[in-house]
N, C-alpha and C positions, 0 to 999 in steps of 0.2 A: 969556705966550708959551710958557713951559715946559710948562704944562698942555696948551695947544693942540698943541704939537709931540708930546707924549706921546700925546695922543688920535689925532693923525694917524698916528703910527707904529703904534699899535694897530689902526687901521682898515686900513692898508696890509698889515699882517701877516695880518689876517683874510682880506682879499681874495686875497692871495697863496696862502694855505693852501687857500682855496676853489677857486682856479684850478688848483692842483696836484691837488686831489681830482677836479675835473671832467675834467681832462686824463687822469688815471689811469682814470677811469670810461670815457672814450671809448676809450682804448687797450685796456682790458679787454674792452669790447664788441666792438671790432674784432678782437681776438684770438679771442674766442669765435665770432664770425661766420666767421672764416677756418677755424676747426676744423670748424664745421657745414657750410660750403660752401667747399671748397678753391679754387674758382674765383672767390671773392668779390673777391680782390685781384689777379687775373690781368689781363694786358693783351692787347690785340689786336695781332697781329704782321703781319697782312696775308697775302693769298693767295700771294704769291711765296715766302714762307718755307715754306708748306705744300707747294708744288709741288716744292721741293727734294728731298723724300723720296717724295711720293705722286704720281709721274708716271703710274703705271698707273691709279690711281683717276681722275685728271684726264682720261685718254683716254676713259673711259666717261662720266664726268660731263659733259663738254663738249657732249654731244648732248641733254641734258635741258632741260626748260623752266626749271628753277631756275637752271641755269648761264646761260642766255640773259638771264633777267630780272636776276639779280644783277650780271652783268657789263655789260649794255647799258643797263638802265633801273632802277637801284636806287632805292627810294623813301626810304631813310634811310641813315645811316652804317653801321648794322649790316649791311645787305644789301651794302654796298660791300665788306665784308670777305669775302664769298663763303663760303668754307669755314667760317669762324668764326661766320657767321650762324646755323648749325645746331649746330655742334660746340662753341660757346662760345669765349671768348678762349684763345688757344693759347700764351701766353708760357711757362707752366710746362711744358706738354707738349713744347715745342720744345727745351727744355734736354735735352742728351744723357742725363744721368743720370735724368731724369724721363720719358723718352719712353715707357717701359713702365708707368708708374704710371697705373692706370685711374681714379684720382680726379681727374686733371688734364685730362680730356677727356670730353665727352658723346658717347657712341657709341650706335649704333642696332642693335647685334647682341646676341643673348642671351649670347654668350660673354664680351663685355666687362663686362657686369654693371651698366650704368647703370640705375637704377630706372625702371620703365615710366612712372611718373607724371612723372618728370623728362624723359624722352624726349618724351612727348606734349605736355608744356608747351612745349617748343621748337617743335613743329609748330603748336600752337594760338596761338603768338604772332602768326602771320600768318593761319592758317586757322581763325579763330574765327567764330561766327555763321553765317548762311545755312544750308546743309544740316547744319552741325555744331552748331546751337543747342541740340539735345537730347543732345549727346554726354555731358555730365556726368550720371552716374547711369544711363546706358543699359546694356543687357545686355553689350555689348562692353567698356564702360568698367569696370563692376563685376567683370568676369572678367579684368581686367588685360590686355586685348588692346592691344598697341602699334600705333601707326600703321605702323611698319616691318614688322609681321607681314603686312600686306596690300600696302604700297607700298614701292617701292625708288627713292628720289629720286637715287640715284647712277648709275643706268643706265636705258636705255630698252628695257624688255622688252615693253611694250604700246603700242598706238597712241595711247592717251590715259590719263590718270590716274596715270601712273608706277607701274603695278601690278607685283607680283612675278611674275605669270603673264601670258601673252598676252591673256587675256580676263577679264572680271569673273566669269563663271561658274567658270572654272578656279580663280580666286583664292579664291572662297567655298568651293568644294568641297574645298579643302585641309583644312579643318576639318570641314565639314558632310558627312560621309560617308554618313549615313543618307539625306539628300536626294539625294545623288548616285545612290544605289541606286534610289530611287523614280523618278527620271527615266528609268531604264532599263526600267521596266515597260511593258507593251504599250500602255496608255493613259496619256499623260503630257502635261504642258505642253510646248510646242515649244522648250524650252531647249536640248536637245542638238543640235537642228537650227539653232540660232543665230538663231531668229526672236524670241526673248526672252532676257532676262538676269535674274539675281536682282534687280538694281536696278530692274526695272520694277515690282516689287511691294514691295520692301523698301528702306529707307534704312539702310545699314550704319553710318552715322555718328550714328544716334540717332533716336528717334521717341517719341511719347507712348504707344505700345503695346509690350508685351513682345516680340512677334515682329519689332519694328522695321518695321512696316508703314508705307507711305507715306501712309496715310489713317487716320482714327480707328477704322474698323471694317473687318472682312473684306469685307463687302458693298460698301463704298465703293471698295475696291481692285478688286473684280471688275467693277463697273458700267462703267467707261470702255471696256472691251472688250465686255462683254455688256450693252449698253444696253437691249436688248429685255426684259431681266429686271428693269429698274429700276422700272417702273410710273410713276405710280400705276395700280393695277388695281382694277376693280370687285370682283372676287373674288380675295382674296389667300390663298396657301397659307402658313399660319403658320410652319412650319419654314424655308421659303424666305426669308420676310421677316426672320426672326430671324438666321440665319447660313447662308451657302452651304455651310459645312463640315459642317452637319448631314447632308448627303447626298453631298458631293463631297470628295475628297482634294485638297489644294492643289498637290501636286507630281506624283504619279503613282499609278496603281492598275492592278490586273490585271482590273478590271471595266470595262465600257463607260462612256464619258463621265466618267471619273474618279470613278465612284461608289464609296462605301466598302463596298458589298455589292451582290450581284447582284439583279436584279429577278425576282420580286416580293418577295424577302426584305427588301429595304431598306424597302419600304412597310409590310410586316407588322411591322416593329419598333415602329411606332406604331399601325397599324390592325390590331387583333386580328381574325382571320377570324370572320365571323358566319355562322350557319346560313342557307343560302339564297343567299349571295353566289356568283356564278359561278366564283370562283377557289378555292373550298374543297372539301375532301372531305366528303361527307355521304351519307346513305342516301336514295336517290331515293324509295323507297316510303314511307319514314317522313315525308318532307317533303310528299309528295302527300297522305298521310292527314291531315296537319296543315293542309291547305288551302293550302300554299305551291306556287308554280309554278316551273318551270325546273329541276326535279330532275335530269333527264338532262343538261341543258346544262352543269352544273358539271363533269362529267367531261371535257368537251372543251377546257376552258380552264384546267385545273389547271396551275400553274407558268408560265403565260404572263405577259408583262409587263403590269402594271397600266396602263401607258400605251397599250396597245392600245385602251383605252376612254377613259381619263383623259389625253387627249393634251396638254392645256395645263396640265401639272402645276405649272408655276411661277406660274400665275395666269391669270385670264381676264377679258376685258372684255365678253364676250357676256352679254346679259341672262339667258340660261338656262344660264350657265356655273358655277353654284354648285358642281357636282361636277367641275369642270375637264374636262368632256367636250367642250367646244367653245369 
């Protein structure tokens, strides 16, 4: 019996020591987690506690889609907390001495200093998938653009989307000044007139392409509006089939039809002038001596548009349209 009792005491001591070690490890991990994320052990205090100080913010927030959803039809306990659904649990922030501590609240302004990754993670808790499926790794994501750089969920400045500006175009042009200038050129996409927006061609939340196009290629973006250029065509113009941007600027140009250069110069970038072609300078007597015809005709059409003759330059279905003349 003495041996058994000694063995039992030895086992119990070992278990007790192991329990102390495990408990210590748990407490140590919890302490490390609290240091890494100050909100790890914070508690939800409820919307009423927030409204005690933030009455002005609530006045603007009450008109937004978020406020109506969180208050009238929340889908989980987090959304029921309204303010804390986005800003995180507020027990530490609500304490007077901690109210100004920027570690105890997730904020969506540059001045507050919450990391962009943490801000966007709060938004993506609800707004993941669908149009945002390609957000990770997209141009905006890698350049550390925060959701709050384009959206303002705390006030209703736009008719839809909770944008920071009244329209999509104005919001995009806040950063994209070059494109804003291009839309002011004499030939431009009808964006300034309000007939189009940037989102008609681009998906700002991510895409498989670097320019965030809404399709896999430039041509696939253009074809929904320019269906007559889609084909299939019996005679195809190679640069057209390759990329519309070979000849056209996507936003605006000072040349006709959004062309990147005036005609005939744009054609002559690929088609080197040949002796005897009506649109080139050459010596009429020399060509006549060489047995070529049309010497004097060239002088009358120099500098004219190639499309005066090659009218179906995007492609032709006519059996005799190999040179895009019909």
